[in-house]
C-alpha positions in Angstrom: 17.2 -6.1 23.1 13.7 -7.1 21.8 12.9 -3.2 22.5 14.8 -2.6 19.1 11.6 -3.8 17.2 9.5 -1.0 18.9 11.6 1.8 17.3 10.6 3.9 14.6 12.7 3.8 11.5 14.1 7.3 12.2 15.0 6.3 15.8 16.7 3.0 14.6 18.6 4.9 12.0 19.8 7.5 14.7 20.7 4.6 17.1 22.7 2.8 14.2 24.5 6.2 13.6 25.1 6.6 17.4 26.4 3.0 17.5 24.0 2.3 20.4 23.4 -1.1 18.6 24.5 -2.8 15.3 22.5 -3.7 12.3 22.9 -7.4 13.0 21.6 -6.7 16.5 18.3 -4.9 15.2 18.0 -7.4 12.3 18.3 -10.4 14.8 15.5 -8.9 17.0 13.1 -8.5 13.9 14.1 -12.1 12.8 13.0 -13.4 16.2 9.8 -11.3 16.1 8.9 -12.5 12.7 9.3 -16.2 13.8 7.1 -15.6 16.8 4.4 -14.0 14.9 3.7 -16.5 12.2 0.0 -16.6 13.6 -0.5 -13.4 11.6 0.6 -15.0 8.4 2.1 -11.6 7.3 5.3 -13.0 5.8 4.9 -15.8 3.1 8.7 -16.2 2.9 11.2 -15.4 5.7 14.8 -14.8 4.6 16.6 -14.7 8.1 20.1 -15.9 6.5 20.0 -13.1 3.9 18.7 -10.6 6.3 21.8 -11.4 8.8 24.2 -11.5 5.7 22.9 -7.9 4.6 23.1 -6.7 8.1 26.8 -7.8 8.5 27.6 -6.0 5.3 25.8 -3.0 6.5 27.8 -2.9 9.8 31.0 -3.2 7.7 30.0 -0.3 5.5 29.1 1.9 8.6 32.5 1.1 10.2 34.2 2.2 7.1 32.2 5.4 6.9 30.3 4.5 3.8 26.8 4.2 5.2 23.7 4.9 3.1 20.7 6.7 4.1 18.9 3.4 5.1 22.0 1.4 6.2 21.1 -1.5 8.5 17.4 -0.8 8.6 15.4 -4.1 8.3 12.3 -3.9 6.0 9.7 -6.3 4.7 9.0 -6.5 1.0 5.5 -7.0 -0.5 5.6 -10.2 -2.5 4.6 -8.3 -5.6 8.1 -6.8 -5.9 10.5 -9.2 -7.8 13.7 -9.9 -5.8 16.7 -11.5 -7.4 17.4 -15.1 -6.2 14.2 -14.9 -3.8 10.9 -16.4 -4.6 8.4 -14.1 -5.8 4.7 -15.3 -6.2 2.3 -12.2 -6.4 0.2 -14.3 -3.8 -0.8 -16.7 -6.7 -0.4 -20.4 -7.3 -0.1 -19.8 -11.0 3.4 -18.2 -10.5 4.3 -21.1 -8.4 8.0 -21.2 -7.1 9.2 -18.5 -9.5 12.6 -17.3 -8.5 13.5 -13.9 -10.5 16.9 -13.4 -12.0 16.5 -9.7 -11.7 15.6 -7.2 -9.0 12.7 -4.6 -9.2 13.9 -1.0 -9.4 12.3 0.0 -6.1 13.9 -2.7 -4.1 17.2 -2.1 -6.0 17.0 1.5 -4.8 16.4 0.4 -1.1 19.4 -2.1 -1.2 21.6 0.8 -2.7 20.8 2.7 0.3 21.7 -0.1 2.7 18.2 -1.4 3.7 18.0 -5.2 5.0 15.3 -7.6 3.7 13.6 -9.7 6.3 11.3 -11.4 3.8 8.4 -11.3 1.5 5.1 -10.1 2.7 1.6 -11.6 2.0 -1.0 -9.9 -0.3 -4.1 -10.6 -2.1 -3.5 -12.5 -5.2 -2.0 -10.3 -7.9 -3.0 -7.4 -5.5 -6.7 -7.9 -6.2 -8.6 -7.6 -3.0 -9.5 -5.3 -0.1 -9.1 -7.8 2.6 -6.0 -10.0 2.1 -8.3 -13.1 1.9 -7.5 -14.1 -1.9 -3.9 -14.9 -1.3 -2.9 -18.4 -2.3 -1.0 -18.4 1.0 -4.1 -17.8 3.1 -5.4 -14.7 4.8 -3.3 -12.2 6.9 -4.6 -11.5 10.3 -4.8 -8.0 11.7 -2.7 -7.8 14.9 -5.6 -5.5 16.4 -8.6 -7.0 17.9 -11.9 -5.3 19.1 -12.0 -4.7 22.8 -13.3 -7.7 24.4 -13.4 -9.8 21.3 -11.1 -12.4 19.6 -12.7 -12.4 16.1 -9.8 -12.5 13.5 -10.1 -9.3 11.7 -8.8 -8.3 8.2 -5.8 -5.9 7.9 -7.1 -4.6 4.6 -5.9 -5.3 1.3 -4.1 -5.7 -0.9 -1.1 -4.7 1.2 -2.3 -6.6 4.2 0.9 -8.4 4.9 2.8 -5.0 5.0 0.2 -3.4 7.1 0.2 -6.1 9.7 4.0 -6.4 9.7 4.4 -2.8 10.3 1.7 -2.6 12.9 3.0 -5.7 14.9 6.4 -4.5 14.8 7.8 -7.1 12.5 9.9 -4.6 10.4 10.6 -1.0 10.6 8.9 -0.2 7.4 7.5 -2.1 4.3 7.1 -1.6 0.6 3.5 -1.8 -0.8 1.5 -1.1 -3.9 -1.7 0.8 -4.5 -4.0 0.3 -7.4 -7.3 1.5 -6.0 -6.4 2.0 -2.2 -4.2 -0.9 -1.4 -1.7 1.0 0.6 -4.2 3.5 2.2 -7.0 1.2 3.3 -4.7 -1.3 5.1 -2.9 1.7 6.8 -6.4 2.9 8.0 -7.4 -0.6 9.2 -4.1 -1.2 11.2 -3.2 2.3 12.9 -0.2 2.9 10.4 0.9 5.4 7.9 0.8 4.6 4.0 1.4 7.1 1.1 0.5 6.3 -2.5 2.8 8.7 -4.4 2.0 10.3 -7.8 1.6 7.9 -10.7 5.1 7.7 -12.2 7.0 8.9 -8.9 8.2 5.1 -8.3 9.2 2.9 -11.0 6.8 -0.1 -11.8 9.8 -2.1 -13.4 9.9 -5.4 -11.7 6.6 -5.2 -9.9 4.1 -7.8 -11.1 1.4 -5.9 -13.0 -2.2 -5.8 -12.0 -3.5 -2.6 -13.9 -0.6 -0.8 -15.4 -2.3 2.7 -15.6 -3.2 2.6 -11.9 -0.5 0.6 -10.0 2.0 2.7 -7.9 4.4 1.6 -5.3 4.7 3.3 -2.0 6.0 2.8 1.6 4.1 1.8 4.9 5.5 2.7 8.2 4.7 3.8 11.7 5.2 7.5 11.4 4.7 10.2 8.6 8.6 10.8 8.9 9.4 7.3 8.5 7.4 6.9 5.2 9.0 10.1 4.0 12.5 8.5 4.5 11.4 5.4 2.6 9.8 7.2 -0.2 12.9 9.3 -0.8 14.9 6.1 -1.3 12.1 4.2 -3.2 11.4 7.0 -5.8 13.4 8.1 -8.8 13.3 8.2 -12.5 13.8 4.9 -14.3 14.4 4.5 -18.0 13.3 0.9 -17.9 9.7 2.1 -17.0 8.1 4.2 -19.8 5.7 5.7 -17.2 8.5 6.8 -14.8 8.4 10.6 -14.5 11.9 12.2 -15.1 11.7 14.5 -12.2 14.0 15.1 -9.2 13.2 13.3 -5.9 13.1 15.7 -3.1 14.2 14.9 0.4 10.6 14.2 1.6 11.5 14.2 5.4 12.5 17.8 5.1 8.7 18.7 4.8 7.7 16.9 8.0 7.3 19.5 10.7 7.1 22.4 8.3 4.3 25.1 9.2 1.0 24.4 7.3 -0.3 27.9 8.2 -2.1 29.5 5.4 -2.7 26.3 3.4 -6.2 25.9 2.1 -7.6 22.4 2.5 -10.7 21.3 0.6 -13.5 19.1 2.0 -15.3 17.4 -0.8 -19.0 17.4 -0.2 -19.5 14.3 -2.4 -17.6 12.1 0.2 -20.4 12.5 2.7 -22.0 9.3 1.5 -25.1 7.7 2.8 -25.0 5.4 5.7 -21.6 6.6 6.6 -20.8 5.6 10.2 -21.2 8.5 12.5 -17.8 7.9 14.0 -16.1 8.2 10.6 -18.0 11.5 10.1 -16.9 12.7 13.6 -13.4 11.7 13.0 -13.4 13.8 9.7 -14.8 16.8 11.5 -12.0 16.4 14.1 -9.5 16.3 11.4 -10.8 19.6 10.0 -10.8 21.1 13.5 -7.1 19.9 13.8 -6.1 21.5 10.5 -7.9 24.7 11.4 -6.0 24.8 14.8 -2.7 24.4 12.6 -3.7 27.5 10.7 -5.2 25.9 7.7 -8.3 27.5 5.9 -11.1 25.0 5.3 -12.9 25.3 1.9 -15.8 23.2 0.6 -15.3 21.8 -2.7 -17.1 19.7 -5.2 -16.0 16.7 -7.1 -19.1 15.9 -9.0 -18.1 12.9 -10.9 -17.1 11.0 -7.8 -20.2 8.7 -7.8 -19.0 7.3 -11.1 -15.4 6.5 -9.8 -16.1 3.0 -8.5 -18.1 1.8 -11.5 -15.2 3.3 -13.8 -12.6 1.8 -11.8 -14.1 -1.6 -11.8 -14.1 -1.4 -15.6 -10.6 0.0 -16.2 -8.7 -2.1 -13.7 -10.1 -5.5 -14.7 -9.8 -4.6 -18.4 -5.9 -3.9 -17.9 -5.6 -7.0 -15.6 -7.2 -9.3 -18.2 -4.6 -8.2 -20.6 -1.6 -8.2 -18.1 -2.6 -11.6 -16.8 -2.8 -13.2 -20.3 0.9 -14.0 -20.0 0.4 -16.6 -17.4 -0.2 -19.5 -19.5 1.7 -22.4 -17.8 4.3 -22.5 -20.7 7.3 -20.7 -19.6 7.4 -20.8 -15.8 4.8 -21.3 -12.8 2.2 -23.8 -12.6 1.5 -26.1 -15.6 -1.3 -28.6 -15.9 -0.8 -31.0 -18.8 -3.9 -31.2 -21.0 -4.9 -33.3 -24.0 -3.8 -30.6 -26.2 -2.4 -27.1 -26.2 -5.7 -25.3 -25.6 -6.6 -27.9 -22.8 -3.2 -27.2 -21.1 -3.9 -23.4 -21.2 -7.4 -23.9 -19.6 -6.4 -26.4 -17.0 -3.4 -24.5 -16.0 -5.3 -21.0 -15.6 -8.3 -22.9 -14.0 -6.1 -24.3 -11.2 -3.6 -21.6 -11.1 -6.0 -18.5 -10.7 -8.2 -18.0 -7.6 -11.8 -17.0 -7.7 -11.4 -13.2 -7.3 -8.8 -13.0 -10.0 -10.9 -15.2 -12.3 -13.9 -12.8 -11.7 -11.9 -9.8 -12.6 -10.3 -11.4 -15.7 -13.8 -12.4 -16.8 -15.2 -8.9 -16.3 -12.2 -7.4 -18.0 -12.3 -9.7 -21.1 -16.1 -9.0 -21.3 -15.7 -5.1 -21.3 -12.8 -5.2 -23.9 -14.8 -7.6 -26.3 -16.3 -6.7 -29.6 -19.6 -5.0 -29.2 -19.0 -3.8 -25.5 -15.6 -2.1 -25.8 -17.3 1.4 -26.7 -20.1 0.9 -24.3 -18.1 0.0 -21.2 -14.3 0.5 -21.6 -14.2 3.7 -23.7 -16.9 5.3 -21.6 -15.1 4.4 -18.4 -11.9 6.1 -19.6 -14.0 9.2 -20.4 -15.4 9.2 -17.0 -11.8 8.9 -15.7 -10.9 12.0 -17.5 -13.8 13.9 -15.9 -12.8 12.9 -12.5 -9.2 14.1 -13.1 -10.8 17.4 -14.3 -12.8 17.5 -11.1 -9.6 17.4 -9.1 -7.9 20.0 -11.4 -10.6 22.5 -10.8 -10.7 21.8 -7.1 -6.8 22.2 -6.9 -7.2 25.8 -8.5 -8.9 26.7 -5.2 -7.1 24.6 -2.5 -3.7 23.0 -1.9 -4.8 19.7 -0.6 -8.0 17.7 0.3 -9.0 15.9 3.6 -11.3 12.8 3.4 -11.8 9.7 5.5 -9.7 6.7 4.3 -12.0 3.9 4.6 -15.9 3.7 5.2 -15.4 1.5 8.4 -12.8 0.1 10.7 -11.4 -3.4 10.1 -14.0 -6.0 9.6 -13.9 -9.9 10.5 -12.2 -12.2 8.1 -14.9 -13.8 6.1 -17.5 -11.2 6.8 -17.7 -9.8 3.2 -16.0 -12.6 1.2 -19.4 -13.9 -0.3 -20.4 -10.3 -1.6 -17.9 -8.8 -4.1 -19.8 -5.6 -4.3 -19.6 -5.0 -0.5 -16.0 -5.6 -0.7 -15.5 -3.3 -3.6 -17.4 -0.5 -1.6 -14.3 -0.4 0.7 -12.5 1.5 -2.0 -15.1 4.3 -2.2 -12.8 7.1 -0.8 -9.5 5.8 -2.4 -10.2 4.9 -6.1 -10.4 8.4 -7.4 -7.0 9.2 -6.4 -5.5 6.2 -8.5 -8.0 7.1 -11.4 -6.4 10.8 -11.5 -2.8 9.7 -10.7 -2.6 11.8 -7.7 -0.6 11.4 -4.3 -2.8 10.1 -1.3 -1.7 9.5 2.2 -3.7 7.8 5.2 -2.7 9.1 8.7 -4.0 7.1 11.9 -6.2 9.5 13.6 -8.3 7.7 16.3 -10.1 4.7 17.5 -13.7 3.5 16.9 -16.0 2.5 19.7 -14.5 -1.1 19.6 -11.1 0.3 20.1 -10.0 -0.2 16.4 -7.9 2.3 14.4 -9.4 4.7 11.8 -7.6 6.9 9.3 -7.9 10.2 7.7 -6.8 10.6 4.0 -4.9 13.6 2.5 -5.0 14.0 -1.3 -2.6 16.3 -3.0 -1.7 17.9 -6.5 0.6 15.6 -8.7 4.0 15.6 -7.7 3.2 17.6 -4.5 3.9 14.9 -1.9 5.9 17.5 0.1 2.7 19.4 1.0 1.2 16.0 2.1 4.1 15.2 4.4 3.8 18.7 6.0 0.0 18.2 6.4 0.4 14.6 7.6 2.9 15.7 10.2 0.6 18.3 11.4 -2.4 15.8 11.6 -0.1 13.2 13.3 1.0 15.7 15.9 -2.5 16.8 16.6 -3.9 13.2 16.8 -1.1 11.9 18.8 -2.2 8.4 18.0 -0.2 6.2 20.4 -2.5 3.2 20.5 -0.9 -0.2 19.8 -2.5 -3.6 19.3 -2.4 -5.7 22.4 -0.2 -8.6 21.7 -2.0 -12.0 21.4 0.0 -13.8 18.8 
């Protein structure tokens, strides 16, 4: 029954409804796949006993006619989401063996709808990274390899564990988070679909905070329809999160397959950056042609403040991180290194508990918030952020969505850019604008590069208009007909 792991989420739910197999059977198949794929380091904690227990409960609900929309579907959970009674670490030593006594709202919604948890997925420490190499649990390995090569590649970050697990068929779908591209860039690197919804669409309650005004949860899966099904369950207003939007959650799957004829699609000229690989540019042109064939009108638009997005992001995000991470002091939970006095204990605990990249961002954030620099850096970055949002507002007066590449390259080798933080930060060049403006963005696998590695296209929509993205994503997915799978080596 190992074929069960190759099903899409929709096909699995249909099979469960038809009683072609039970939740216990499909869950057991995934548990065995996870155990056989430890070389990928996608999971930092496997919960097979809990998964089988949840699957049995699901089968009982289905037998009594009380099945939920996700009943019996085995999912992976990024280890940034707090899960009651199950260790949650955010990929950091400083949180240690923390076991929450509460459940994040997003995962509560998934369990309410009957989903099954296979375990906790690896990520960059506190979601800070673009290659999943900053995790205290070690790097995740991309299941994809270049043709004729055996170099270990990054799955992207920070949701590298989620991306690798979906691509390697170690879950039917996964939760992820996106602060500057952490859903979309890994999706592009692994040939999977990922959507960062509008800021406030999914509750942030119970998700370990990185940058509170940028963080947003979203799903990763193997098809556009699968991500739509997951987002419908994950989203919803939550009074426990002051930034959660009090809006209805539509049935996102109903938008997949809708005609996109007559939609106006913007192509931002500022995204044609210097030294962009020819194959990325060619894929973008191909995406434009596919949408034209589907009946869309293509319009060139300008987002003039795009060139300031990365500098603004790498001021705003570290500033919020330095504030959010001040709570990890070795006093209440997590790692504690005893010192000669209170200050020494603080210093030693934080020095040993945080990794190099997290320390770098805390230092940058503390600097830009310090007296004398606050106005020069942080306040200026907030003004730039407003201008970037205004650019999108003006563009969306003319068009219904934007089409861009997701990432400036295919997956690169582990270790290739770890000694050059600026080269690493440039991975987010096409994605950070979406977070700064609070808009929805989706990555769809659209082709392979010359080495046989996946490349993605990004759709950007108006706030709260994920429905249009699902319609366009479905059209792109159909046109691209991306069927490639990583050759199993693990």
